[in-house]
N, C-alpha and C positions, 0 to 999 in steps of 0.2 A: 485630393482630399478624400474622395470616396474609398480609394485604395486603403488609406491609413485607417479610416473608420472600420472597414471590413476586416482589418487585421487586428486592431486594438479593442474594438468592441467585445468580441467574445471573451477575450482575456479579462477585460474589465468586469464583464458580469460574473466570470468564475471568482475573480478576487473578491468582488462585493458579496457574493453568496457565501464565501467561505469565511469571510471577516465577521460575518454574523454568527457563525457557529464556533463552537470551541472544541488531546490527541491520544490517541490510544497507546496502550503500553506495548502491545504486540504489533508486529509489522503487518501490512494489509494482506488480506487472504488472496487477493487477486489484483494485479496491476498490469495494464496494457504494456507490451514490450515494443522495442524499437522496430523489430522485424517480426513479420507474420509467418507462420508455418504454411508450407504447401500442403495441398490436400493428401492425407495419408501419411503425414510425418508425425514424428514424436518429439516431445521436449521433456527432458528430465532436469529436475532442479533439486539442489541440496542446500540448505540454508541453516546457519546457527546463530542464535542471538543469546547474548549475555546481558542480564539486567541487575541492578542493584538498587536498593531503596533503603534509606535510613531516616525518612521523614514523610508526612503526608500533608496535602493540602486539606484545610478545613473548608466549611461551607462559605466562608468570606474569602477564600482564595489566599489565606495566610499560611505560611509554611510552619508546621508544628513538628519538631524533632522528635523521633522515638525515644523512649527512655534509654539511659546510659546502656551501652552494650547491645541493645536490641537492633536487629537489622534483618533484611531478607536478601537472598542472592538466588537468582533463578536462571537456569540455562535451558533453552528450548532448541531442539533440532527438529527439522521438517523436511521430509521428502516428498517431492511432488511429481506427478506425470501428467502431461498434457498431450492428448491426442487429437489432431485435426481431422475429424471424420469427414467433413464436407468442406467446401470452400469458404463458407461463412459460420460453420458450426464446429466447436471443439468441446471435448469432455475433459474433466479435471478430476484428479484423485490425489489424495495425500495422507500421510500419516505422521503423526508428531509424537515426540518423546520429551520428557521434561526431567529435570533435576533441580530440586530446591533445598537450600540450607537456610535455616532460620534460627535466630536466637531470640526467645521470648521468654514467657513465664513458665513455671512448672504447672503441673496439673492442679495444684492448689492455689495458684496465682500468687506465691510468695516469692520465690526466686525469679529474677528477670535476666538471667544469664543461661538459661537452659537451652542448649542446642539440639535441633531436631533436623534430620535429613530424610529426603524421599526421592526415589528415582523410578521412573516407569513410563510406559506409552500412555500418552494422555488423551489422544483423540484421533478420529480419522475424518477425512473430508471427501465430499462427493459434489460435483457441480458441473455446470455447463456454461459455455460462453457463445454469444451471438455476435457476430461482427456487423457493424453499421458503418457504411461509407457515405460520406458527403464530399462536395467539391473540395474543401480544403481542411477537412478535419476527419480523423478516425475515431469512432467509438465502439467500445465493447460493452455489451450488456451481459452481465453475469449473475448467476444464482447458485450459492454455495451453501451446502447443508454441513454442519459440523456436529459430529455424534461423539459425545464424551465416552471415554473408557474408564473414567473414574467419577465418583460420586462425592458429594460434600455432606458430612454429617457432623452436627455441632459437638457430638461426644468423640469424634476422632482426636487422635494426638499427633498424627503424622501431619506435615505441612502440605499445603496445596501445590499441585502442578498444573491445574486447570480450574476454571470455574465451576465445572462439573454440571453444565447446562447444555442442553441442545440448542444450536443456533442455526438460524436461517437467515442469511444475507444476501440481499439483492442489490446490485450496484451498477453504476455506469462509469466507465473509464474513458478518458479522452486522451488523444495525442495529437498535438498540433505543432507542426514546424513554424518557427518564427524566425526566418533567416538562418542564421548560425546557431540559434537556440532552438530547442524542442520544449514544449510545455507537456508535462505529463501530470494528469489529474484524476482524481476518483471522488465520488460521493455515493453513499449507500445507506441502507436501512438494516439494521441488525436486531432481529427478534431473538430473545433468549428466554429459555424456560426456567423453571424453578423460581418464578417470581422475581427474577432479576429485571433490571430495567431495559427498555428497548433503546438502542443507541443509534446515532447517526455518525458513522465513521467518515472521515474525508482526508484528503491528501493532495498536495500539488507541489511539484518540483520543476525547476528549470534546469535543463541539461545542456552542456557545451561540450563539443567534441574536439580532440586534437588527435588527428589521425585514428589509430585504433583505441586510444584511450578517451575517456570522458570523465567529467566531474559534475556533479549536480548538487543543488542546494534547494531548500524549501521548508515547508511546515505540513505537519500532519495532525490529526486530531479526532476526537469524538466527543459528542455531547448527547445529553439525555433527551429522548422524545417522550417516553412513558416512564414513570417513576417506579422505583423498586417497591415491591409490596411491603418490605419491612422498613421503609424509610422513616415511619413514624414510631417505630419500636425498634431501635438500634441496638440496644444493650446487649441482647443474647449473642449476636453476631460480633459485636466489637469485643467482647470478653473472649470469644472463640478465636478471632484474629490475633488477639494479644498473646494467646497461648501457642497457636500452631505457626503463625506467621510473623511473629516479632511485633505484632501491631500494625503492620504495613497493610495499606488498602490496595496492594498491586492485584490481588484476586478478591472477588466478591465485594467490590466497593459499592457504597450506596449511591446510585443514580450519578455516576461520575461524570466529570468534564475535565480534559486534559489537553494541553497543547505542547508539542514538541518542535524544537528547532532541529533540523536534520541536515546532514551532508553525506555524500557518497562519491567515491571514486571507483572506477572499473576499466576493464579492458574487453574488447570484442575481438574475437579471432576468426576471420573469414566468415562471420555470420553462423558458424557451427558451435561456438562456445563463448561463454562469457563468465568472468570472474569479477567480484565486487566486494568492497568493504565499506561500511557505513557506520556513523555514529550519530546518536540522537540524545537529546537533553531536554527533559521537561522543563518548560519556562513559565507556565501558568496551569492552574487546575482548581477544581472544587471537588471535595470529598474524593480525592484519589492520592495515589502514591506519588512522591517526588522521586523520580528514578532517572538513571541514565542507562544506555544500552549501547552495545556494540554488536554489529551485524555482518557476517561474512557469508558468502554464497558462491555456488558454481551453477552454471546452466549449460546443458549440452543438447544440441538439436540433431536429429537423425531423420533424414529424408528430404532435407532441402528447406530453405526459406525464401520469402520474396520481400521486396522492399515494401515500405510503408504504403498502404493502399491509396493515399491521397498525397504522396510525397510531392514536394515542391522542388523540382529538379533545376537548380540554378545553372549547372553546368550545361545541360541540354539547352536551356533557355538562352544562354549566352551564345552557343552555336547557332541556334535558330535566329537569334537577333542579328548576328553578323551576316547571315544570308539574306535577311529581309530588310536590313537597314531600319530596324524598328526603333523609333524615337523613345520608346519605353523600356529600353534596354535596362535590365536589373529588376524589373518588376516581376514578382512571383506569379507563377501560372501552374495550374495542375498539369500532370504529366499528360492527360488526354489532349489538352490544348496544344502543348508542344508538339505531341505526335501528329496531330492534325495539320499543324502548319509544316511539319517536316515532310509529310506526305505530299501535301500540295505543291512543295517546292520541286518535287521530281516528276510531277504530272506534266506532260507536254502541254503548252498552252496554245491554243488556236490563234493564228495570225488574223487580225483584222484586214479584210480586203479594202483596197483604196476605193 
C-alpha cells in the first residue's frame, strides 16, 4: 500500500494542479529529455511547427469563426544548442524564424480578402538549466530569456511573426518513470514586456516505448496570471489584428487561456539522435485562437549521454531479486539500491563460529 501511495501520489498532485489551470500556441521553450548529457557534451535541435487558425475563442469559451475568407497560417523554425558545462548545469541558446500568411481587411477595413505575407528571423533565446535529482524523480529548473528581433506597431501592415515582447520564463520540468510509462511534465511562469499578460505555461505527457520507438499523449496549456494592460480597451488592437492577422488572436491575444490535446511519435537511435512528429489541436480557450499545429524535429547529441538520473531499472532489479530470493520481486527501486544489493552479493560473508 505504501508503495502504491508513493508512486501514485506525485502523479495525482501534478494532475490536480494542472486541472486547475488552463495551452499555448507555441511548443514549450524547454522540456526535460529522456537522456541526460554527459559533462562537456552538446545537443543540437531543429524543430519546425506549422499552425493554422480560422476562429477565436471569446471570453466565454465560445468559438467565433473569422469572417469569410479570413485566416492565419504560421510556420516557425527553431534551432537550439544545449551545452552541458557541468554535471548539473547546462546552457541553452536558440534562434527562431517565422513565416506568416494571413487574409484580412485592407488598410481601410473595407475588403476582407486582402492577403499579406511576412518572413524573417523572429527572436533569439538564452537560458540555463539546473538539474535536481531525488530518489525516484528527475527535475530540471530552467530560466530562459527570449529577445525579440521584431517589434509590433499598430500602424504596420505586415502580419506578425512574433508577439514582439521580451520574455523571461522560469520553469520546472519533471521526468518520472512509472513502470513501462514515463511521465514528462512542465510548469512555469512567463513574464512578457510591452504590457502583455504574464502567463503560466504547463504541459504533461505520458510516453510509452516499443524498442527504439515511442508514442506519447497528453495536454499542454497556459493561463493568465497578470492581465494585459489593454484588456479594458481592446478596440485598437482588435482593429490592428483584423487587418494584419485576419482577426486571429494567435499573436498578441488579450490575457489568453488555451488548452491543446497533443500526441507525438518518435524514434531514438543509440541515444545519439532522435526524430519526432507531433500533432496538437486546441480543445478549449478564452480570448485566444482556435488552432491546430503539426510539429516535426530532429535532435543530435555529441559527446555522450547518460541514463535518467533516477532511472528505475527493472531488468537489474529482476537479476538482483533472483540472486536474493526477494519476495518483493517486481517492485521498483532506484539504481542506487540495486547497485548496493549487487555489491553486497559479491562481498564474502564471515561464517559464524559454532
